[in-house]
C-alpha positions, 0 to 999 in steps of 0.5 A: 541509516536515520529514516523516518517514517510519517505520513505525508502532508497536505502540501503539494510540494511533498506530495509531487515528490511522493509521486516522481518517487512512486512513478519511479518505483512502478517503472523500476518494478513493472517496467511501466509509465504512468497509467490512470487506468492502474493510478488513478490513486497516484494521479489523486492522492489527496482524494483518496489519501489525505483529505478521507480521514479514514486513509493515510498515506505514509513515507519513510523519508531519509533526509530529504530522499523518500527511500518508501511508501504505503497507503491505507484507504477503505476497501473499495473494489467490487471482486465478486467473491468477496461482496459480502466478505469486505465492505468499505466499513469494516475492512482496510485495503493497503496500496503501494508498498513500495521500497527503493531497492537499495533500501530493501531488507532493512525493515522499513515494509515491516515498520510502515505495515505496522503503522497502516495496521495500527492506523486500522486499527484506530480508525475502526477497521476489523481487517485488512485486506491486499492483494499482491503478483505472484512474478514478484519475488517477494510479495508472498513472502513478505505479506504471510512473515506479517500475518496475513493469510491467502484467500484466493489464487486468481489464475488471471494475466496478473497473477493475483494473489488476495490476502487478508489479516485480522487485526485484534 
């Protein structure tokens, strides 16, 4: 495999390919189509990941094919239980880590996480937040294996688990 990881460009054609990849993966993984309530950031990649200097969207490509994605931006959630703990100034938030099924178990997700953490550290973030869902078989084991710690596990419909990693 000759896979290259890089930030996406502000190129309409590339952005459209990224959106297609993401919505295809979301359909396969969650069996839902594009839903503005949940996918607003995908619908406006430029606003959330390309234009801001404190955000980035990475892709892994083999030849001309996108095989994985990952994004990082300032923490912007309003969970009451994190209100005085995380802020957009000191906390980055991971989004859209997706690896095509045929490319899993080859270290792509681990390499993408490293790229995002390096980016976050260079921008000046102290920690990285994410949430995953317990029904995703590989989610929790993977995030624990790369140093993320569980902060809160919700008993909500989505089986949400909140995690954090403090950067050195």
